[in-house]
Phi, psi and omega in degrees: 000143191251132179240133176254130176247130190222158180226095179281168172098206187229038180293158184285341175214172179233025188294327173294323178287331173294320178297314183294316177307312183301307192297327182292318178301304184302341176270005166099005175280136168288126188239133171247127179247122183272347181100186181278142172060052178269138174292155178297333179284333178285320178300317175307306184298317182292318180302314180297310180298315174283353181053054188274168173267341185197144178243130173251123186254124176255120185231123176235012192273350184097351187248030186308313183286319182294319182286324183286317176306326179286328170301310181297323173285327176296317176295323179298318191284332176277001182079018178245045181290340178295337176298130178278158182234130169233153185228140173221146182161200180263088188249116174315144178295336184285344176278338186300315181296322180293325180296311181300317181301339181281340178110008175299129188285327177210151168236121184256133173288163183298327183275010184289133178300143181307317182291326178286321172303319179293321188281342176280322177300319172301315184299320183290313179289338176278331184291144171297150179307136175283145180301150184298133181290158170299138183305124177275142176302144188290131179302165180293144184299146181277345183092157189287350174263012178302141184087356170271128172251125180247125165271119188246100176267006183294159182215168177069240191229319182303293183296322179291335184286318178299317181283338169289324182293325176299313177303318182290333179272010172107352175297151163274116183247111184253110179281122174258124190232155176293138176303148171077316187262310183074193174298132184300338175300343181293341186245332187265095184191150176284331191221159184227140173245127179052036182084356175255143179301130175300328177302308186292319180302321195286340175244003184222030173297147178074012183254158169264151180244129171235127175268134183201129183272111181274352174278352179255136183307315180296317182297321177296324182292324180290323182294324182295325170301316178293317175306325181286343177261003198247162171259328189217145167235125177245141176212153170226041169294171167290143176318129178105332180306306180297319174295320175299324179283351183078035188222024182285168187307320175299319174298316183291321184296322182298323179287322184213093185295350176267000187283128175272124183244111190253124180246132171249134182208165177304319184228011178087181190273348180235170173102161187285356178249015187301331180264011176282143174278154182209145164229183186311311180307313182292316178304315182295326185283315186277349176274005176093331183303322179296335180284341181265351184262134188114181175274150178307134180077000174254165176311150178307155177218133175292151172295153179290333177258145188284079179291336174296323172283307185297311184292330172297320178292324174299316183295322180294322179292326175293315183302322181291312182296318176305315182290318174305317180297317184293315181305316176311329180269322193259336190078001182230153177280196177191169177271135178241124189250106183245124166253129186299329179294319180301312183301317178290330173294321179297331176278356170301330175052233184294331181301320177298311180294335174296315187295311186297323181288327190249328185087356180267130181275132179301142176234174185302145177236014182068224179270357182271187189230141187289331187226025172230130170215134008268131173208089187189183172263152178224150186280133165234164180302344180246011176142178177280150186235135172262130181229128182234087179277075188266084175119151185296335183291341175276340188302314175301320180291324176298314175298321181292320188296325183271005181057041182236055176306340172293331177299322187294320186276349180289114188300333184292344186237027187290330175228170177299320178298323178285331181291324171302314178301325185244041184312309193292315181297310182298305181300328172294318180301305184295318178309306182298319173297311180285353174282359186267350184216162178297148176302324181295319173302312188290321177306316178297315187283326180287328177292323176302322173272009174071022183263132183299118180197157180195161179285147169274098183293140163285166182305310177307317183291316173309306188297326185262000180297156184287333179295310173306315176307308183293333169275006181066035181271352173238109190238150181250120176237173180265121186286179181304328183269355181102354180280165175283141185228144182255132182223158175281142177283176175269129186281355178268108187243126180246160185292330184284356181099192184221159179300152179289138184284162179218162174290151164300151184275155167285155186298122177077017190292333191244009180305309180298319181302308188289315182291326181279310187296316190275310186261341178083017184288147178272168185292324180300321185296306176307310178302327175293316178301323180280325175295329178277359178068025176285322175234000000 
């Protein structure tokens, strides 16, 4: 009988799959081994070409159901549904029924003895073919980063926001936290959701939590074992901290040359300010953006959103994905260096170029725009209205929507350049007119004319809007106590769908699962680590 052993996904090694393949050969089976990180389509093609009787999938990535479903669908589409499929790996018990429902003949835990596995394979091949199962509903998409494992050392908001984006895209993100205390954001919050700090939930949904004391030699040894099996490490300590812990990039790369190590800090790993401390407020200030925020002639104002933190997190996630893509070509990981100030300077965008071109330092414009009119917010009886007449082609429709045809014919306002020259008189006229009706009425009229406009929503209004609901930007998940918990959705929408959301973890919720399932630690060993306060 002929067996194909394959390892789909992006796991860091294939030792287990090779051991199983050799055990089957020793037992007299003809074995085809496809190698590391095969795509489901490649596994199906190999199974059909080699005319095998059984496919064994070794999966450690956390995307068991999705990857197996792709193989099963591929075999059916290739007319090879008679090929039996077995699955082995670190598989949560709750995933086993779903795998069997797909038509998998057997599911083996990673700790299954080899002789028992061989005998079960014989039994599967000796049994008459099972009737084809009824088509099962397609499992929820695992996300485009399924199979990517991230060790997340980040705290507060900038780093966690970036690693949370990776989790929303399907990566397995394992948050490493100090025992007993955890991420400081677990306690720094005005409000709590199901016993979890709302601040913590906002940056850690969909992650696993493992407690580990990196200041202890044994804790660092455990971390290096995890790093050997990971694709990414993310951290946002001050520059030099990882090296002082004995976990600098050179050490991590020696353990796992394919590892991507992403660092987020206030000012990056180089430069005269690299050792300065920073938070969101400081990043907004030093990057220049705060000097542009607020009303003319008034003191600088920070943005209502923590853009210094959040933007750094987005760029960190982009840097990680870029490095993973590059690794596909080179076979090696790299270090990714994100400075919060760098990100804020990059967001100066055209305002930096205005300064270079003119020599004039940009000043705050309030809600307005330095060279577009009207492009600002206006008061209405029911709230504020944002209007963006960005281009002369919108001007006639804007005038029709406001029922002010005389404005369209007024030579003072015929072009945007002229409207900028007469900004004061035009804005005063529009403000008085827009104050006569509700913002809802104006939004409807402006939308009918195709003019960009919208209500200035409060937070509650934005979250409750039908558009946010239609786009899946407000998601409901099961919290730690079993009650419903509301989290934000992922703004990256792919045609294949997105990974199912999950709640933020409780402190150390997955310590035993990860140490036993990923590292093979026994219950006694984990207990000793806990008694010694390593975990």
